[in-house]
FIKOLZA-1660 file (N, C-alpha, C; in steps of 0.1 Angstrom, whole numbers, plus 5000, padded with zeros to 4 digits):
% residues 167
   i   px   py   pz ch aa at
   1 5114 4943 5024  A  M  N
   1 5107 4940 5036  A  M CA
   1 5110 4926 5041  A  M  C
   2 5109 4924 5054  A  H  N
   2 5111 4911 5060  A  H CA
   2 5097 4905 5062  A  H  C
   3 5097 4893 5066  A  G  N
   3 5084 4887 5070  A  G CA
   3 5078 4879 5059  A  G  C
   4 5065 4876 5060  A  N  N
   4 5059 4866 5052  A  N CA
   4 5047 4871 5044  A  N  C
   5 5045 4884 5043  A  V  N
   5 5033 4889 5035  A  V CA
   5 5037 4890 5020  A  V  C
   6 5045 4900 5016  A  I  N
   6 5051 4901 5003  A  I CA
   6 5065 4907 5004  A  I  C
   7 5073 4904 4994  A  D  N
   7 5087 4909 4994  A  D CA
   7 5087 4923 4987  A  D  C
   8 5090 4933 4994  A  I  N
   8 5091 4947 4989  A  I CA
   8 5105 4952 4992  A  I  C
   9 5114 4953 4982  A  P  N
   9 5127 4958 4984  A  P CA
   9 5127 4973 4987  A  P  C
  10 5137 4978 4994  A  A  N
  10 5139 4992 4996  A  A CA
  10 5140 4999 4983  A  A  C
  11 5137 5012 4984  A  E  N
  11 5139 5021 4972  A  E CA
  11 5130 5016 4960  A  E  C
  12 5118 5012 4964  A  T  N
  12 5108 5007 4954  A  T CA
  12 5095 5014 4955  A  T  C
  13 5089 5016 4944  A  L  N
  13 5075 5022 4943  A  L CA
  13 5066 5010 4939  A  L  C
  14 5057 5007 4948  A  V  N
  14 5048 4996 4947  A  V CA
  14 5033 5000 4947  A  V  C
  15 5025 4994 4938  A  T  N
  15 5011 4997 4938  A  T CA
  15 5005 4984 4943  A  T  C
  16 4996 4985 4953  A  V  N
  16 4989 4974 4959  A  V CA
  16 4974 4976 4959  A  V  C
  17 4967 4966 4953  A  I  N
  17 4953 4966 4953  A  I CA
  17 4949 4954 4960  A  I  C
  18 4942 4956 4972  A  A  N
  18 4939 4944 4981  A  A CA
  18 4928 4948 4991  A  A  C
  19 4923 4938 4997  A  P  N
  19 4914 4941 5008  A  P CA
  19 4921 4947 5020  A  P  C
  20 4914 4954 5028  A  A  N
  20 4920 4961 5040  A  A CA
  20 4928 4952 5049  A  A  C
  21 4923 4940 5051  A  D  N
  21 4930 4930 5060  A  D CA
  21 4944 4928 5055  A  D  C
  22 4946 4927 5041  A  F  N
  22 4959 4925 5035  A  F CA
  22 4968 4937 5038  A  F  C
  23 4963 4949 5036  A  A  N
  23 4971 4961 5038  A  A CA
  23 4976 4962 5053  A  A  C
  24 4967 4958 5062  A  I  N
  24 4970 4958 5076  A  I CA
  24 4982 4949 5078  A  I  C
  25 4982 4937 5072  A  R  N
  25 4992 4927 5074  A  R CA
  25 5006 4933 5068  A  R  C
  26 5005 4940 5057  A  I  N
  26 5017 4946 5052  A  I CA
  26 5023 4956 5062  A  I  C
  27 5015 4964 5067  A  I  N
  27 5020 4974 5077  A  I CA
  27 5025 4968 5089  A  I  C
  28 5018 4958 5095  A  L  N
  28 5022 4952 5107  A  L CA
  28 5035 4944 5105  A  L  C
  29 5036 4938 5093  A  D  N
  29 5048 4930 5090  A  D CA
  29 5060 4940 5089  A  D  C
  30 5058 4952 5083  A  Y  N
  30 5069 4961 5082  A  Y CA
  30 5073 4966 5096  A  Y  C
  31 5063 4970 5104  A  L  N
  31 5065 4975 5118  A  L CA
  31 5072 4965 5127  A  L  C
  32 5071 4952 5124  A  E  N
  32 5078 4942 5132  A  E CA
  32 5093 4944 5132  A  E  C
  33 5098 4949 5121  A  Y  N
  33 5113 4950 5119  A  Y CA
  33 5117 4965 5118  A  Y  C
  34 5108 4974 5116  A  N  N
  34 5112 4988 5114  A  N CA
  34 5102 4997 5121  A  N  C
  35 5106 5010 5123  A  S  N
  35 5098 5019 5130  A  S CA
  35 5095 5032 5122  A  S  C
  36 5101 5034 5111  A  S  N
  36 5099 5047 5104  A  S CA
  36 5089 5045 5093  A  S  C
  37 5076 5047 5096  A  L  N
  37 5066 5045 5086  A  L CA
  37 5057 5058 5087  A  L  C
  38 5054 5063 5075  A  L  N
  38 5045 5074 5074  A  L CA
  38 5032 5069 5066  A  L  C
  39 5021 5070 5073  A  Y  N
  39 5008 5066 5067  A  Y CA
  39 5001 5079 5062  A  Y  C
  40 4998 5079 5049  A  V  N
  40 4992 5091 5043  A  V CA
  40 4978 5087 5037  A  V  C
  41 4968 5094 5041  A  C  N
  41 4955 5091 5036  A  C CA
  41 4947 5104 5034  A  C  C
  42 4936 5103 5028  A  G  N
  42 4928 5115 5025  A  G CA
  42 4918 5117 5037  A  G  C
  43 4906 5123 5033  A  D  N
  43 4896 5126 5043  A  D CA
  43 4891 5113 5050  A  D  C
  44 4890 5102 5042  A  Y  N
  44 4884 5090 5047  A  Y CA
  44 4894 5079 5045  A  Y  C
  45 4896 5071 5055  A  S  N
  45 4905 5059 5054  A  S CA
  45 4898 5046 5056  A  S  C
  46 4900 5037 5048  A  V  N
  46 4894 5024 5049  A  V CA
  46 4900 5016 5061  A  V  C
  47 4913 5017 5062  A  I  N
  47 4920 5008 5072  A  I CA
  47 4926 5015 5084  A  I  C
  48 4928 5028 5084  A  L  N
  48 4933 5035 5095  A  L CA
  48 4925 5033 5108  A  L  C
  49 4912 5034 5108  A  P  N
  49 4904 5032 5120  A  P CA
  49 4906 5018 5126  A  P  C
  50 4910 5008 5119  A  K  N
  50 4913 4995 5124  A  K CA
  50 4925 4994 5132  A  K  C
  51 4934 5004 5131  A  F  N
  51 4946 5004 5139  A  F CA
  51 4944 5010 5153  A  F  C
  52 4933 5016 5156  A  N  N
  52 4930 5021 5169  A  N CA
  52 4930 5010 5179  A  N  C
  53 4926 4998 5175  A  R  N
  53 4926 4987 5185  A  R CA
  53 4939 4980 5185  A  R  C
  54 4948 4982 5176  A  L  N
  54 4961 4976 5176  A  L CA
  54 4971 4986 5182  A  L  C
  55 4981 4981 5187  A  R  N
  55 4991 4990 5193  A  R CA
  55 5003 4992 5183  A  R  C
  56 5000 4998 5172  A  A  N
  56 5010 5001 5162  A  A CA
  56 5014 5015 5163  A  A  C
  57 5027 5018 5161  A  N  N
  57 5032 5031 5162  A  N CA
  57 5038 5036 5149  A  N  C
  58 5031 5046 5143  A  F  N
  58 5036 5051 5131  A  F CA
  58 5030 5065 5129  A  F  C
  59 5036 5073 5121  A  D  N
  59 5031 5087 5118  A  D CA
  59 5020 5087 5108  A  D  C
  60 5011 5097 5110  A  V  N
  60 5000 5098 5100  A  V CA
  60 4999 5112 5096  A  V  C
  61 4997 5114 5083  A  R  N
  61 4994 5127 5077  A  R CA
  61 4982 5126 5067  A  R  C
  62 4974 5136 5067  A  R  N
  62 4963 5136 5058  A  R CA
  62 4965 5146 5047  A  R  C
  63 4961 5141 5035  A  A  N
  63 4962 5150 5023  A  A CA
  63 4948 5149 5016  A  A  C
  64 4942 5161 5017  A  F  N
  64 4928 5162 5011  A  F CA
  64 4929 5165 4996  A  F  C
  65 4940 5172 4992  A  T  N
  65 4941 5175 4978  A  T CA
  65 4954 5170 4972  A  T  C
  66 4956 5170 4959  A  S  N
  66 4968 5165 4953  A  S CA
  66 4980 5174 4957  A  S  C
  67 4977 5187 4958  A  Y  N
  67 4988 5196 4962  A  Y CA
  67 4993 5193 4976  A  Y  C
  68 4984 5190 4985  A  Q  N
  68 4988 5186 4999  A  Q CA
  68 4996 5173 4998  A  Q  C
  69 4992 5163 4990  A  L  N
  69 5000 5151 4988  A  L CA
  69 5014 5154 4983  A  L  C
  70 5015 5162 4973  A  L  N
  70 5028 5166 4967  A  L CA
  70 5037 5172 4978  A  L  C
  71 5031 5181 4986  A  E  N
  71 5038 5187 4997  A  E CA
  71 5044 5177 5007  A  E  C
  72 5035 5167 5011  A  I  N
  72 5039 5157 5020  A  I CA
  72 5051 5148 5014  A  I  C
  73 5050 5145 5001  A  L  N
  73 5060 5138 4994  A  L CA
  73 5073 5146 4994  A  L  C
  74 5073 5158 4992  A  E  N
  74 5084 5167 4992  A  E CA
  74 5092 5167 5005  A  E  C
  75 5084 5166 5016  A  D  N
  75 5090 5167 5030  A  D CA
  75 5093 5153 5036  A  D  C
  76 5089 5142 5029  A  A  N
  76 5090 5129 5034  A  A CA
  76 5104 5125 5038  A  A  C
  77 5106 5119 5050  A  E  N
  77 5119 5114 5055  A  E CA
  77 5118 5100 5061  A  E  C
  78 5107 5094 5059  A  H  N
  78 5105 5080 5065  A  H CA
  78 5111 5070 5056  A  H  C
  79 5114 5058 5062  A  E  N
  79 5119 5047 5054  A  E CA
  79 5108 5041 5045  A  E  C
  80 5095 5042 5050  A  M  N
  80 5084 5037 5042  A  M CA
  80 5073 5047 5043  A  M  C
  81 5067 5049 5031  A  L  N
  81 5055 5057 5030  A  L CA
  81 5044 5048 5025  A  L  C
  82 5033 5047 5032  A  F  N
  82 5022 5039 5029  A  F CA
  82 5010 5049 5025  A  F  C
  83 5007 5050 5013  A  I  N
  83 4997 5060 5008  A  I CA
  83 4984 5053 5004  A  I  C
  84 4974 5056 5012  A  E  N
  84 4961 5050 5009  A  E CA
  84 4953 5059 5000  A  E  C
  85 4950 5054 4988  A  H  N
  85 4943 5062 4978  A  H CA
  85 4928 5060 4979  A  H  C
  86 4921 5070 4983  A  V  N
  86 4906 5069 4983  A  V CA
  86 4901 5081 4975  A  V  C
  87 4910 5088 4968  A  G  N
  87 4907 5099 4959  A  G CA
  87 4912 5112 4966  A  G  C
  88 4922 5118 4959  A  F  N
  88 4927 5131 4964  A  F CA
  88 4922 5141 4954  A  F  C
  89 4916 5152 4959  A  E  N
  89 4910 5162 4951  A  E CA
  89 4920 5168 4941  A  E  C
  90 4915 5168 4928  A  G  N
  90 4924 5173 4918  A  G CA
  90 4934 5163 4913  A  G  C
  91 4934 5151 4917  A  S  N
  91 4944 5141 4913  A  S CA
  91 4944 5137 4898  A  S  C
  92 4933 5138 4892  A  D  N
  92 4932 5134 4878  A  D CA
  92 4942 5143 4869  A  D  C
  93 4943 5155 4872  A  G  N
  93 4952 5164 4864  A  G CA
  93 4966 5163 4868  A  G  C
  94 4969 5157 4879  A  L  N
  94 4983 5157 4884  A  L CA
  94 4988 5142 4886  A  L  C
  95 4983 5133 4879  A  I  N
  95 4987 5119 4881  A  I CA
  95 5002 5117 4878  A  I  C
  96 5007 5123 4867  A  E  N
  96 5021 5121 4864  A  E CA
  96 5030 5128 4874  A  E  C
  97 5026 5140 4878  A  A  N
  97 5034 5147 4888  A  A CA
  97 5035 5140 4901  A  A  C
  98 5024 5134 4905  A  I  N
  98 5023 5126 4918  A  I CA
  98 5032 5114 4916  A  I  C
  99 5030 5107 4905  A  F  N
  99 5038 5095 4902  A  F CA
  99 5053 5098 4903  A  F  C
 100 5057 5109 4896  A  L  N
 100 5072 5113 4896  A  L CA
 100 5077 5116 4910  A  L  C
 101 5068 5123 4918  A  A  N
 101 5072 5127 4931  A  A CA
 101 5074 5114 4940  A  A  C
 102 5064 5104 4938  A  M  N
 102 5066 5092 4946  A  M CA
 102 5078 5084 4942  A  M  C
 103 5080 5084 4929  A  R  N
 103 5092 5076 4924  A  R CA
 103 5105 5082 4929  A  R  C
 104 5105 5096 4929  A  E  N
 104 5117 5102 4934  A  E CA
 104 5120 5099 4949  A  E  C
 105 5109 5099 4957  A  V  N
 105 5110 5095 4971  A  V CA
 105 5116 5081 4972  A  V  C
 106 5111 5072 4964  A  A  N
 106 5116 5058 4964  A  A CA
 106 5130 5058 4960  A  A  C
 107 5134 5065 4950  A  R  N
 107 5148 5065 4945  A  R CA
 107 5158 5071 4955  A  R  C
 108 5152 5079 4964  A  N  N
 108 5161 5085 4974  A  N CA
 108 5161 5077 4987  A  N  C
 109 5157 5065 4987  A  G  N
 109 5159 5056 4998  A  G CA
 109 5147 5051 5005  A  G  C
 110 5135 5055 5002  A  S  N
 110 5123 5051 5009  A  S CA
 110 5116 5040 5001  A  S  C
 111 5108 5032 5007  A  T  N
 111 5099 5023 5001  A  T CA
 111 5085 5031 5001  A  T  C
 112 5079 5031 4989  A  V  N
 112 5066 5039 4987  A  V CA
 112 5056 5029 4982  A  V  C
 113 5045 5028 4990  A  I  N
 113 5034 5019 4986  A  I CA
 113 5022 5028 4984  A  I  C
 114 5016 5027 4972  A  L  N
 114 5003 5033 4969  A  L CA
 114 4993 5021 4970  A  L  C
 115 4984 5023 4980  A  Y  N
 115 4974 5012 4983  A  Y CA
 115 4960 5017 4980  A  Y  C
 116 4952 5008 4974  A  S  N
 116 4938 5010 4972  A  S CA
 116 4930 4997 4973  A  S  C
 117 4918 4998 4976  A  T  N
 117 4909 4986 4976  A  T CA
 117 4903 4983 4962  A  T  C
 118 4904 4993 4953  A  K  N
 118 4898 4991 4940  A  K CA
 118 4906 4999 4929  A  K  C
 119 4904 4995 4917  A  M  N
 119 4911 5001 4906  A  M CA
 119 4903 5013 4901  A  M  C
 120 4910 5024 4898  A  D  N
 120 4904 5036 4891  A  D CA
 120 4915 5041 4882  A  D  C
 121 4913 5052 4875  A  S  N
 121 4922 5056 4865  A  S CA
 121 4936 5060 4871  A  S  C
 122 4935 5066 4883  A  F  N
 122 4947 5070 4891  A  F CA
 122 4955 5057 4894  A  F  C
 123 4949 5047 4900  A  V  N
 123 4956 5035 4904  A  V CA
 123 4961 5027 4892  A  V  C
 124 4953 5027 4882  A  D  N
 124 4957 5020 4869  A  D CA
 124 4970 5026 4864  A  D  C
 125 4971 5039 4864  A  F  N
 125 4983 5045 4859  A  F CA
 125 4995 5041 4867  A  F  C
 126 4994 5041 4880  A  F  N
 126 5004 5036 4889  A  F CA
 126 5007 5021 4887  A  F  C
 127 4997 5013 4886  A  A  N
 127 4999 4999 4884  A  A CA
 127 5007 4996 4872  A  A  C
 128 5005 5003 4861  A  R  N
 128 5012 5001 4849  A  R CA
 128 5027 5007 4849  A  R  C
 129 5030 5016 4858  A  N  N
 129 5043 5023 4858  A  N CA
 129 5051 5021 4870  A  N  C
 130 5046 5015 4881  A  A  N
 130 5053 5013 4893  A  A CA
 130 5064 5002 4891  A  A  C
 131 5073 5002 4900  A  D  N
 131 5084 4991 4900  A  D CA
 131 5078 4977 4902  A  D  C
 132 5067 4977 4910  A  K  N
 132 5061 4964 4914  A  K CA
 132 5046 4966 4915  A  K  C
 133 5038 4956 4911  A  F  N
 133 5023 4957 4912  A  F CA
 133 5019 4944 4919  A  F  C
 134 5011 4946 4930  A  V  N
 134 5006 4935 4938  A  V CA
 134 4990 4936 4938  A  V  C
 135 4984 4925 4934  A  L  N
 135 4969 4924 4935  A  L CA
 135 4966 4912 4944  A  L  C
 136 4958 4914 4954  A  A  N
 136 4954 4904 4964  A  A CA
 136 4939 4902 4964  A  A  C
 137 4935 4890 4965  A  R  N
 137 4921 4887 4966  A  R CA
 137 4919 4878 4979  A  R  C
 138 4909 4881 4987  A  K  N
 138 4907 4874 4999  A  K CA
 138 4899 4861 4996  A  K  C
 139 4905 4850 5001  A  V  N
 139 4898 4837 5001  A  V CA
 139 4897 4832 5015  A  V  C
 140 4888 4823 5018  A  N  N
 140 4885 4818 5031  A  N CA
 140 4898 4815 5040  A  N  C
 141 4908 4809 5033  A  G  N
 141 4919 4805 5041  A  G CA
 141 4931 4815 5040  A  G  C
 142 4929 4827 5035  A  G  N
 142 4940 4836 5034  A  G CA
 142 4938 4845 5022  A  G  C
 143 4949 4848 5015  A  F  N
 143 4949 4857 5003  A  F CA
 143 4955 4850 4991  A  F  C
 144 4949 4852 4980  A  L  N
 144 4955 4848 4967  A  L CA
 144 4961 4860 4961  A  L  C
 145 4974 4860 4959  A  V  N
 145 4982 4872 4956  A  V CA
 145 4989 4870 4943  A  V  C
 146 4987 4880 4934  A  Q  N
 146 4995 4881 4922  A  Q CA
 146 5005 4892 4924  A  Q  C
 147 5018 4888 4924  A  D  N
 147 5029 4897 4927  A  D CA
 147 5038 4898 4915  A  D  C
 148 5036 4909 4907  A  S  N
 148 5043 4911 4895  A  S CA
 148 5044 4899 4886  A  S  C
 149 5033 4893 4884  A  G  N
 149 5032 4881 4875  A  G CA
 149 5033 4868 4882  A  G  C
 150 5038 4867 4894  A  N  N
 150 5038 4855 4901  A  N CA
 150 5026 4854 4910  A  N  C
 151 5020 4842 4911  A  E  N
 151 5008 4840 4919  A  E CA
 151 5012 4831 4931  A  E  C
 152 5008 4836 4943  A  L  N
 152 5011 4828 4955  A  L CA
 152 4999 4829 4965  A  L  C
 153 4999 4820 4974  A  F  N
 153 4989 4820 4984  A  F CA
 153 4995 4822 4998  A  F  C
 154 4988 4832 5005  A  I  N
 154 4993 4835 5018  A  I CA
 154 4982 4830 5028  A  I  C
 155 4986 4820 5036  A  H  N
 155 4977 4814 5045  A  H CA
 155 4975 4822 5058  A  H  C
 156 4963 4822 5063  A  N  N
 156 4960 4830 5075  A  N CA
 156 4959 4822 5088  A  N  C
 157 4962 4809 5087  A  G  N
 157 4962 4800 5099  A  G CA
 157 4949 4792 5100  A  G  C
 158 4939 4794 5092  A  K  N
 158 4927 4787 5093  A  K CA
 158 4928 4774 5085  A  K  C
 159 4920 4764 5089  A  N  N
 159 4919 4752 5081  A  N CA
 159 4913 4756 5067  A  N  C
 160 4917 4749 5057  A  M  N
 160 4913 4753 5043  A  M CA
 160 4907 4741 5036  A  M  C
 161 4898 4744 5027  A  T  N
 161 4893 4733 5018  A  T CA
 161 4897 4737 5004  A  T  C
 162 4895 4728 4995  A  L  N
 162 4898 4731 4981  A  L CA
 162 4890 4742 4976  A  L  C
 163 4878 4743 4980  A  G  N
 163 4869 4754 4976  A  G CA
 163 4874 4768 4980  A  G  C
 164 4883 4769 4990  A  D  N
 164 4888 4782 4994  A  D CA
 164 4896 4789 4983  A  D  C
 165 4903 4780 4974  A  F  N
 165 4911 4786 4963  A  F CA
 165 4902 4791 4952  A  F  C
 166 4890 4786 4951  A  Y  N
 166 4882 4790 4940  A  Y CA
 166 4869 4797 4944  A  Y  C
 167 4868 4800 4957  A  G  N
 167 4856 4807 4963  A  G CA
 167 4854 4820 4957  A  G  C
% end
């Protein structure tokens, strides 16, 4: 990916655990240089409603069950798939199958991001096995980001104090 949020190479499966504002920045950063994005979420999305006010153009598919998610992955033709995990029905029994399907989509030329605001057993499995793992925490002046072992700070343009790093 281009831009200043995080570096995500093509053909990569990435797990991102971060606040919604950080995920929005990832998507907007991607859309600044590309147009082929598929946003996949379940019944409830933490960040999709925030795009109603923004003029972002991308495709959206909803997967309520793990089988629907697997079907979407099988048909995926976008350069990036951004999958918001808020719990897909039946996902506990199909974690490995979903992981392998996402990894295959990535190996076939797409960038695949599994995004969540919190850790659960599904996300933990992906975090341990994905090509890249990103964990972001919001601080007053931006985001403190752990990117596959490296720690960096992404500023959001506000004035900062020393306490912002430890807030």
